[in-house]
C-alpha positions, 0 to 999 in steps of 0.5 A: 504462482509466479508472483514476485513477492519479497515478503514470505508471509504474503505468499499465502495469498497466491500459492494456491492459484495456478498461473503460467510459468512465463507470467510475472506479477510484481508486488514491489516497485523495483520489479515494476520498473524492470517489467514495464519500461514504457510506463516506468515514468509513473514513478517520477512524482514531478511528472505525475503532478504535471499531468494533473496541472499542479504547480510543482517543480524541482528544488532550485526552482522557487515556489510562487507561494507557501506552504508547499510539500517537499519530497523525493522525485523518485524513491522506490524504497521508502517512497516518502523518505525525507518529505517535509512541509516547507513554509517559507523561501528561507526554509526552501533554501535551507532544505534544498536537496538534489533529487527532491521536488515541491508541490501544493500542500494538500488537504482531504482524505488520504486514500489508497486505491487498487485498480485493475487496468485492461488496455488503458482503462479501469476494469475494477477498483477498490479504495482503502483508508488508514486510521493513523496512530503515531510515529508512522504507525496505523491502528488499522486500514479499512478496505471500503465497499463504498464506491467513492464516485468522485475519486473513481471518476477522477482516476478513470479520467487520469488512466484513460488519458495517461496509461494507453496500452497498459494492462496490469494493476495500478495503485494510487495514493491520493489526498483530496482526490489528487494523485500524490503517488502511483505504482505499477502494482497492487497493495498485497497486504490486504488483497484477500479482503477483495473477495473470493476469486480475486487472485484468480482474476489477477492471474488471468489479467497478467496471463491473458490481458483480461479482467474477469472478477464478479464483484457484485457484493463487496464488503468492508474489510479490515487490516489490523497490525500488532505492534510491539516496542523496539529493541527486543528480539522477537520469536514467532508465535507457536504454530498452534496459536497461529492456527487458532487465530486463523480459525477465529470467526471472520478472520481471513488471514494472519501474517507474521511480518518479521524474520525471527532470525534477522536482527530487529534493526534490519527490518524496515519498521516505523519509528513508533513500533516493531510490527509483529503481525497483520490480521485481515478480517471481515469486521473490526471487532473480529480483527481486534479479538484476534489481535488480543489473542495473538498478543498473548504470545509475547510479554504484555509489557512489550506490546503497544496497546492500540484499543 
């Protein structure tokens, strides 16, 4: 299947589904930029703020009040690199950086939403939230069956007003129902939790411009990472252990999320730990059980406990 996937551990989600060879389905923002020039403006976070009527501006234009949140206007790799809260005009001057912007410091739930867009309207969506840990790590993500009606309505209004003519996937990051980032793709880490037939519908969307997915009985799903300490060269678990974990009750998939023949510091990882794997499961208990079993592949002192 012609999904443009840079992480080989996620090819398992797509390789079984047929799709015409001329179709490209991006999962990385740099590919989205190339494939959709008419809509690449969406990666300008200052423009996205302006479409919502937010007080925002580039560095060099001073905010009327503080605190504000500062971040890069566009950054396709590590979207929030260099982001910070700025609490005064003196801090604003000190942290001046070309190519950065400021916007309101938002409060509320941080939600990631995948949407299927058919000719400028939302045909399907699902929301996910992360349970944070520390130093950039997450304990797990929940893919919600819940509809989040207020957020859904706001995103539908924004898409209808700003994405005329676009067909494909969109991913939104919101805080308190305010869009902070948007991407011309979907979150490929947990797409197998959307239900049977979802990847087939994805292929149809890009091949024929139509979304056809029976989502009448959505269920909560859970995507759980396994982290270890930085500084060691890790090896993959045995194929037998991987097969055992994949066969555990309610486990949907196992991703071993590192290259064992690359230097550990050549991987993009959060400061707090080295991500060894991600387990997607239909229940939190199943994800935790699978993670405990998988962790037995490495020395106990290297594994960061998340329970």
